[in-house]
C-alpha positions as CSV (number, residue, x, y, z in Angstrom):
1,M,0.0,0.0,0.0
2,S,1.5,3.4,-1.0
3,D,2.0,6.3,1.4
4,R,-0.5,8.3,-0.6
5,S,-3.2,5.7,-0.3
6,Y,-2.5,5.3,3.4
7,F,-3.1,8.9,4.1
8,A,-6.0,9.3,1.7
9,E,-8.9,10.9,3.3
10,A,-12.3,9.3,3.0
11,Q,-15.6,10.8,4.2
12,L,-16.7,8.6,7.1
13,P,-20.4,7.9,7.5
14,F,-20.5,9.7,10.9
15,D,-19.0,12.9,9.7
16,D,-20.9,16.1,10.3
17,P,-22.6,17.3,7.1
18,V,-20.4,19.5,4.9
19,P,-22.0,22.4,3.1
20,V,-22.4,21.8,-0.6
21,Q,-20.2,24.7,-1.6
22,A,-17.3,23.4,0.6
23,A,-17.7,19.7,-0.4
24,D,-15.7,19.9,-3.7
25,K,-12.3,20.5,-2.3
26,Q,-10.4,21.8,0.7
27,P,-9.4,25.5,1.1
28,S,-5.8,25.8,-0.1
29,Y,-4.4,26.8,3.3
30,I,-5.8,23.6,4.8
31,R,-4.6,21.5,1.9
32,D,-1.1,23.0,2.1
33,H,-0.8,22.7,5.9
34,R,-1.8,19.0,5.8
35,K,0.7,18.4,3.0
36,R,3.5,19.9,5.0
37,L,2.6,17.9,8.2
38,R,2.5,14.7,6.2
39,E,5.8,15.4,4.6
40,R,7.4,16.1,8.0
41,F,6.0,12.9,9.4
42,M,7.3,10.8,6.5
43,T,10.8,12.3,6.6
44,G,11.3,12.9,10.3
45,G,8.9,10.5,12.0
46,A,6.6,11.0,14.9
47,Q,9.4,11.9,17.3
48,A,10.0,15.2,15.6
49,M,6.4,16.2,16.0
50,P,4.7,17.7,19.1
51,D,1.6,16.1,20.4
52,Y,-0.8,18.5,18.8
53,E,0.6,18.0,15.3
54,L,0.5,14.2,15.7
55,L,-3.0,14.5,16.8
56,E,-3.8,16.6,13.8
57,L,-2.6,13.8,11.5
58,V,-5.0,11.4,13.2
59,L,-7.9,13.9,12.9
60,F,-7.3,14.6,9.2
61,R,-9.2,11.5,8.2
62,A,-12.1,12.1,10.5
63,I,-12.6,15.7,9.5
64,P,-11.5,16.0,5.9
65,R,-12.3,19.6,5.0
66,R,-11.9,21.7,8.2
67,D,-8.9,23.0,10.1
68,V,-8.4,20.5,12.9
69,K,-5.7,22.4,14.8
70,P,-8.2,24.1,17.2
71,L,-9.8,20.7,18.0
72,A,-6.4,19.1,18.5
73,R,-5.5,21.8,21.1
74,R,-8.9,21.5,22.8
75,L,-8.4,17.7,23.2
76,L,-4.9,18.2,24.7
77,E,-6.2,20.9,27.0
78,A,-9.0,18.5,28.2
79,F,-6.8,15.4,28.7
80,G,-3.2,16.5,29.0
81,D,-1.2,14.6,26.4
82,F,-1.5,12.5,23.2
83,N,-1.7,9.2,25.1
84,R,-4.5,10.4,27.4
85,V,-6.5,11.6,24.4
86,L,-6.3,8.2,22.8
87,S,-7.2,6.3,26.0
88,A,-10.1,8.7,27.1
89,S,-13.5,7.1,27.1
90,P,-15.9,7.8,24.1
91,A,-18.2,9.6,26.5
92,R,-15.4,11.9,27.8
93,L,-14.2,12.6,24.2
94,R,-17.7,13.6,23.1
95,D,-17.7,16.2,25.9
96,V,-15.1,18.2,23.9
97,D,-16.6,20.6,21.4
98,G,-16.2,19.4,17.9
99,V,-15.8,15.7,18.6
100,G,-18.3,13.4,17.0
101,D,-18.5,9.7,16.2
102,A,-15.9,10.0,13.3
103,V,-13.3,11.5,15.6
104,V,-14.0,8.9,18.4
105,I,-13.6,6.0,15.9
106,E,-10.3,7.3,14.5
107,L,-8.8,7.8,18.0
108,K,-10.0,4.3,19.2
109,I,-8.6,2.6,16.1
110,I,-5.2,4.2,16.9
111,E,-5.5,3.1,20.6
112,A,-6.4,-0.5,19.6
113,A,-3.5,-0.7,17.2
114,A,-1.1,0.4,19.9
115,H,-2.4,-2.2,22.3
116,R,-2.2,-5.0,19.7
117,L,1.4,-4.1,18.7
118,S,2.6,-4.1,22.3
119,R,0.6,-7.2,23.2
120,A,2.1,-9.1,20.3
121,K,5.6,-8.6,21.8
122,V,4.7,-10.5,25.0
123,M,2.0,-13.1,24.1
124,Q,3.4,-16.7,23.8
125,K,6.8,-15.4,24.9
126,H,9.0,-16.3,27.9
127,V,7.9,-13.4,30.2
128,L,10.8,-13.4,32.6
129,S,13.4,-13.1,29.8
130,S,11.4,-10.3,28.1
131,W,10.5,-8.3,31.2
132,D,11.0,-4.9,29.6
133,A,8.6,-5.7,26.8
134,L,6.0,-6.9,29.4
135,V,6.4,-3.7,31.4
136,D,6.1,-1.6,28.2
137,Y,2.9,-3.5,27.3
138,C,1.4,-2.9,30.8
139,H,2.3,0.8,30.6
140,T,0.8,1.1,27.1
141,T,-2.5,-0.5,28.0
142,M,-3.0,0.9,31.5
143,A,-0.9,4.0,32.4
144,H,-3.4,6.5,31.0
145,R,-6.6,5.0,32.1
146,E,-8.9,7.2,34.1
147,T,-10.1,4.4,36.4
148,E,-8.4,1.5,38.1
149,Q,-8.2,-1.8,36.3
150,F,-6.9,-5.1,37.7
151,R,-5.3,-7.6,35.2
152,V,-3.8,-11.0,35.7
153,L,-1.2,-12.4,33.4
154,Y,-1.3,-16.2,33.4
155,L,1.9,-18.2,32.7
156,D,2.5,-21.9,31.9
157,R,5.2,-24.1,33.5
158,K,7.9,-22.5,31.2
159,N,6.8,-19.0,32.2
160,V,5.3,-18.4,28.8
161,L,2.4,-15.9,28.8
162,I,-0.7,-17.9,27.9
163,A,-3.5,-15.5,28.9
164,D,-3.9,-11.8,29.7
165,E,-7.2,-11.0,31.3
166,A,-8.8,-7.9,32.9
167,Q,-10.4,-9.3,36.1
168,A,-12.0,-6.2,37.4
169,Q,-12.8,-2.5,36.6
170,G,-13.0,0.1,39.4
171,T,-13.2,3.7,40.2
172,V,-10.5,6.4,40.2
173,D,-9.0,5.0,43.4
174,H,-10.3,1.5,44.0
175,V,-10.8,-1.7,42.1
176,P,-12.6,-4.8,43.6
177,V,-10.4,-7.9,43.5
178,Y,-11.5,-11.5,44.6
179,P,-8.5,-13.7,45.3
180,R,-10.6,-16.9,44.9
181,E,-11.7,-15.9,41.4
182,V,-8.1,-15.1,40.4
183,V,-6.9,-18.5,41.5
184,K,-9.9,-20.3,40.1
185,R,-9.2,-18.8,36.7
186,A,-5.6,-19.9,36.9
187,L,-6.7,-23.5,37.3
188,E,-9.1,-23.1,34.4
189,V,-6.4,-22.0,32.0
190,N,-3.9,-24.5,33.5
191,A,-1.5,-21.8,34.6
192,S,1.4,-22.5,36.8
193,A,2.3,-18.9,37.7
194,L,0.7,-15.4,37.8
195,I,1.7,-11.8,37.4
196,L,-0.7,-9.3,38.9
197,V,-1.0,-5.8,37.4
198,H,-3.1,-2.8,38.2
199,N,-2.9,0.9,37.6
200,H,-3.1,4.0,39.7
201,P,-4.9,6.8,37.8
202,S,-3.4,9.4,40.2
203,G,0.0,8.6,38.5
204,D,1.7,7.6,41.7
205,P,2.4,3.8,41.8
206,T,3.0,3.7,45.5
207,P,1.0,0.7,46.9
208,S,-1.7,1.3,49.4
209,H,-2.3,-0.9,52.5
210,E,-5.2,-2.4,50.6
211,D,-2.9,-3.2,47.7
212,V,-0.5,-5.0,50.0
213,D,-3.2,-6.9,51.8
214,M,-4.9,-8.0,48.6
215,T,-1.6,-9.2,47.2
216,R,-0.9,-11.3,50.2
217,Q,-4.4,-12.9,50.1
218,I,-3.8,-13.9,46.4
219,V,-0.3,-15.2,47.2
220,A,-1.7,-17.4,50.0
221,A,-4.6,-18.7,47.9
222,A,-2.3,-19.4,44.9
223,D,0.4,-21.1,47.1
224,A,-2.2,-23.5,48.5
225,L,-2.8,-24.7,45.0
226,G,0.8,-24.8,43.8
227,V,0.5,-21.6,41.7
228,T,3.4,-19.1,41.9
229,V,2.8,-15.3,42.0
230,H,5.9,-13.9,40.4
231,D,5.1,-10.2,40.9
232,H,2.5,-7.5,41.3
233,L,3.1,-4.4,39.1
234,I,1.4,-1.1,39.8
235,V,1.4,1.1,36.8
236,G,1.7,4.9,37.2
237,K,1.7,7.6,34.6
238,S,5.5,7.7,34.1
239,R,6.8,4.7,36.0
240,E,5.9,1.3,37.4
241,L,6.4,-0.3,40.8
242,S,7.3,-4.0,41.3
243,F,6.3,-5.6,44.6
244,R,9.1,-8.1,44.2
245,A,11.8,-5.4,43.6
246,E,10.5,-3.5,46.6
247,G,10.6,-6.5,48.9
248,L,6.8,-6.7,49.2
249,L,6.5,-10.1,47.7
């Protein structure tokens, strides 16, 4: 597929109606601006672009004929950075003036692609020898969530990741976890070991007393059935905390 076809803009079925007089072609200043941004992306890559310009590139397809720079800036003002825009819920995104279904779909496609790329690097791989990739995956999928999520990574006897499952969704500062269900699921998928993962939307991965108690309960339940808990990772905005590295496990 050529670069030109990849960046080709198509009217999505959810786009806002475009006036007939504007439907034939873009104004030249918009067309020229988009061309310059695409050329910079293709020659310098994403690292050379600030968040609002990268966001503009994503918005081009959703809004083919209007200047998307103001919307890109509104989204960043609302959510803080590019990653948080992508991971925001559809309902929160629609609260931003100018966001409709077409914009939400484009953002969620990019988010899903990022998750799949990072997940592919760890699934069916020896987890303990590819620890950095695992941490990157957890950060990509969880660091920018607005509510807590508890995940369990199930490993076989060779410490190969065989299942990655979200066990519970919570609020901004709490997620309900049931140790019995975690261990029961381990038996169902024939797992020999676990890695527990959850996020702190506050950005600070320091474990709470509840986090420590819950981890101990899961370790005790798993140990009784011969299942090892390798670690519990808490994912913050910019860093992760390992229970094992901190001597908590």
